[in-house]
N, C-alpha and C positions, 0 to 999 in steps of 0.2 A: 137131372137133379132139379133144374128150374123149369121143367116142362109144364108145371102147373101154372106158370105165368103167361102161357100162350093165350092171347085174347079170344074171347067168345062173347056172344051177346049177353048171356047170363052173367058173366063176370063183370062186364061193363055196367049192366043195370044194377047189380049188387053194389059195385063200387060207388056209383052215383048215389044210391040210396044211403049207404053207410056214410059217405062224405057229407051229404046234406043233413042227415039226421044227427050225426055227431056234432056238427057245427051248431045246429039249431038247439039241441039239448044243452050244449055247453053255454050258448048264449043265454038261454032261459035261466040256467043255474046262476050265472054271473050277474045277470040283471036282477034276479031276486035277492042277491046279497049286496050288490053295489048298484044303486039306482041310476047313476049317471054315466055308466060305462057300457058300451055296446060292442062286444067282441064277436068275431066269427072265426072258426077254425079250431079243430081239436085233432091231435094233441098239440099242434103248434098254432098259436093264435096269429093268423096272417093278416087280419084286418081288425082295427080297433078304432072306434069313434067314441067321443066323450062329449059331455055337455054340462051345463049350457055353454053355448059358444056365441061370442060376440060377432056381429056382422062383419064379414071380410076376413075373418080368421079361419085357418084350417084346423079343425078339431078332429082329425082322423089321421091314421097312419096305416101303411100297407107294406108288407114284406113279401116279395116275390119268392124268395128262397123257401120261406115257411110254407107258402102255397104249394110249391113243387114237392116239398117233403110230405105234406099232408096228402097230396094226390098219390104219391108213391106208396106211402104207408097204407092208405085205405084200399088201393088197388091190390097190393100184396095180401092184405087181410081178406078181401073179397075173393080173390083167386084161391087162397088157401081153403076158405069155407066151401067154395064150389067143389074143389078137388076132394075134400073130405067126404062130402055128400055123394059125389059121383062114385067114389071108391066103395061106399057102403051099399050101393044099389046092385 
């Protein structure tokens, strides 16, 4: 049932591409709407920075659980896409 999740080079490369592109496109979208917020991560925003920030203040936050969930979601999506294309060949 979950054999499509078995790692391969193509699945890992697709996962990395999906993970990076989704976060980048989400960041571009949010920055175009809200100019002083800089997020990364989609569907879960695991890193957020905002500004302007006074010297000595921490104007960012990170959520490790959301990072793990993003990684899992995009790996499963990538593995599913690869398995669908492999099946059609």
